C-alpha positions in Angstrom: 0.0 0.0 0.0 1.3 3.4 -0.9 1.3 6.0 1.9 3.5 8.8 0.7 5.1 9.6 4.1 3.8 11.1 7.3 0.5 12.7 6.1 -1.9 11.6 8.8 -2.6 15.2 10.1 -3.0 17.6 7.2 -3.6 21.3 8.0 -6.5 21.0 5.6 -9.0 18.3 5.0 -8.2 15.4 2.5 -10.5 17.1 0.0 -8.5 20.4 0.1 -10.8 22.3 2.4 -9.6 24.3 5.4 -10.7 23.9 9.0 -13.0 26.8 8.7 -15.2 24.8 6.3 -16.3 22.6 9.2 -15.1 19.4 7.7 -14.9 16.5 10.1 -14.7 17.1 13.9 -12.8 19.3 16.2 -10.7 18.2 19.2 -12.1 15.4 21.3 -13.4 16.5 24.7 -11.3 15.1 27.6 -11.0 12.6 29.1 -10.0 10.9 25.8 -11.3 7.4 25.1 -8.9 4.6 25.9 -8.8 3.1 22.4 -5.5 2.0 20.8 -7.0 2.8 17.3 -7.1 6.5 18.2 -4.3 8.9 17.2 -3.4 11.3 20.1 -2.7 14.1 17.6 -6.1 13.8 16.0 -7.8 13.7 19.4 -5.9 16.8 20.4 -6.2 18.8 17.2 -9.3 17.4 15.6 -9.9 15.1 12.6 -10.6 17.0 9.4 -10.0 14.1 7.0 -12.5 12.9 4.4 -13.3 9.7 6.2 -16.5 8.0 7.3 -17.6 9.0 10.8 -16.9 5.6 12.2 -13.2 6.2 11.6 -13.0 9.6 13.3 -9.7 10.0 15.3 -8.5 6.6 14.1 -4.9 6.2 12.8 -4.4 5.4 9.1 -3.0 2.0 10.1 -6.1 1.2 12.1 -8.4 2.2 9.3 -6.5 0.1 6.8 -6.6 -2.9 9.2 -10.3 -2.6 9.6 -10.8 -2.3 5.8 -8.6 -5.3 5.2 -10.8 -7.4 7.5 -13.7 -7.1 5.0 -12.4 -6.2 1.6 -14.2 -7.6 -1.4 -12.9 -10.3 -3.7 -12.5 -8.2 -6.8 -9.5 -6.1 -7.8 -8.9 -3.4 -10.5 -6.1 -3.0 -13.0 -5.4 -0.1 -15.3 -2.7 0.5 -17.9 -0.4 3.5 -17.4 1.8 3.9 -20.4 1.3 7.7 -20.7 0.7 8.8 -17.1 -3.1 8.5 -17.4 -4.8 11.1 -15.2 -7.7 8.7 -14.6 -5.7 6.5 -12.3 -6.4 8.7 -9.3 -10.1 8.5 -9.9 -9.9 4.7 -10.3 -8.1 4.4 -6.9 -10.6 6.7 -5.2 -13.6 4.6 -6.6 -11.9 1.4 -5.7 -11.6 2.6 -2.2 -15.3 3.5 -2.2 -16.3 0.0 -3.4 -13.7 -1.7 -1.1 -11.7 -3.4 -3.8 -9.0 -5.7 -2.6 -6.4 -3.8 -4.5 -5.5 -1.7 -7.6 -2.8 -2.9 -9.9 -1.1 -0.3 -12.1 0.4 -1.7 -15.3 3.3 0.1 -16.9 4.7 3.3 -15.5 5.1 3.3 -11.7 4.5 7.0 -11.3 1.0 8.3 -11.4 -0.8 11.5 -10.6 -2.3 11.1 -7.1 -4.4 14.3 -7.1 -7.5 12.5 -8.4 -7.2 9.9 -5.6 -8.1 12.6 -3.0 -5.7 10.9 -0.5 -7.6 7.6 -0.7 -4.4 5.8 -1.7 -3.5 5.9 2.0 -6.3 3.4 2.6 -6.3 1.5 -0.6 -3.7 -1.2 -1.5 -1.9 -0.2 -4.8 0.4 -2.6 -6.6 2.6 -2.1 -9.6 3.6 -4.5 -12.4 5.8 -3.4 -15.3 4.1 -5.4 -18.1 0.9 -7.2 -19.0 2.8 -10.5 -18.8 3.6 -9.7 -15.2 0.0 -8.9 -14.6 -1.1 -12.3 -16.0 1.4 -14.1 -13.8 0.4 -12.2 -10.7 -3.3 -12.7 -11.4 -2.8 -16.4 -11.7 -0.9 -16.6 -8.4 -3.6 -14.5 -6.6 -6.5 -16.5 -8.0 -7.9 -13.6 -10.1 -9.9 -14.0 -13.3 -8.8 -11.2 -15.6 -11.8 -9.6 -17.4 -11.3 -6.6 -19.5 -13.8 -3.7 -19.9 -13.6 -2.0 -23.3 -16.1 -1.3 -26.1 -14.5 -3.7 -28.6 -16.2 -5.8 -31.4 -17.5 -9.0 -29.9 -17.4 -7.8 -26.3 -20.2 -9.1 -24.1 -22.6 -6.5 -22.7 -21.8 -5.8 -19.1 -25.5 -5.0 -18.4 -26.6 -8.6 -19.0 -23.5 -10.4 -17.8 -22.4 -11.6 -14.4 -18.8 -10.8 -13.5 -16.8 -13.5 -11.8 -16.4 -13.2 -8.0 -12.6 -13.2 -8.2 -12.6 -10.7 -11.0 -9.6 -8.5 -11.8 -11.3 -5.7 -13.8 -8.8 -4.5 -16.4 -9.0 -1.1 -18.1 -7.0 0.4 -20.9 -5.6 3.9 -21.0 -7.8 6.9 -21.9 -8.0 7.4 -25.6 -6.2 4.3 -26.8 -8.1 1.7 -24.7 -6.7 -1.7 -24.0 -3.4 -2.6 -25.5 -3.2 -5.7 -27.6 -1.1 -7.5 -25.0 -3.7 -6.6 -22.3 -6.5 -8.1 -24.3 -4.7 -11.3 -24.6 -4.5 -11.7 -20.8 -8.3 -11.4 -20.4 -10.6 -14.4 -20.3 -13.5 -12.1 -21.4 -14.1 -8.6 -22.6 -17.2 -6.6 -21.5 -18.6 -3.5 -23.0 -20.7 -0.7 -21.4 -23.8 0.3 -23.3 -23.8 3.9 -24.6 -26.6 5.8 -26.3 -25.2 9.1 -27.3 -22.8 10.4 -30.0 -19.5 9.8 -28.3 -17.6 6.6 -29.1 -16.2 6.1 -25.6 -16.5 7.2 -22.0 -13.9 8.3 -19.6 -11.8 5.4 -18.3 -12.4 6.5 -14.7 -16.2 6.5 -15.2 -16.1 3.1 -16.9 -14.2 1.7 -14.0 -16.8 3.0 -11.6 -19.6 1.5 -13.6 -17.9 -1.9 -13.7 -17.1 -1.9 -10.0 -20.7 -1.1 -9.2 -21.8 -3.9 -11.5 -19.7 -6.3 -9.4 -21.0 -4.9 -6.1 -24.6 -5.3 -7.3 -24.1 -9.0 -7.9 -21.7 -10.1 -5.2 -21.8 -7.6 -2.2 -24.3 -7.2 0.6 -25.7 -3.7 1.2 -23.3 -1.7 3.5 -24.1 -2.0 7.1 
């Protein structure tokens, strides 16, 4: 999991707002709760992060440990040959849908701005090539399924994604590389009704993750 250093206590919220915007909660009244999951600095200064209320004052490590105890069985992979700006959005959405991990294929560096700090809580893995992706998927028990509007693709709307799906997306503009298509056991398309030939890769990833959740996940408690 990427963390990017000591960033547990930003002066502004994770979404870029300042304390004056009333994001989160202020300092915890004393006496403080005796809970090892709580961070003394957050208790003292307040918790302005963009996290669910149940995680207020928790350390990053405690939040990740709790998420790890109930992550879903699917993962997401996205190609990154040209520093695709959608990767941050994919990571943020994967966190929202509690994906097991995000795998970045190609360039290791990616723009984290779109992730809105969720990469602190989401496991992110890197592989250099699609061959490495295929090897890793086999070892982890994933079934690679690609999402792209290609000839012969199965419609996502009437299909059932496998439980151990590794949802694979190509880069914005060019779509899936030829080598990526060869790693997939199936390719799914997303129905479109307007004039554009494609939708944003980050949006497509969100639609596919939600399709998996609708089939395999219980409503959030």
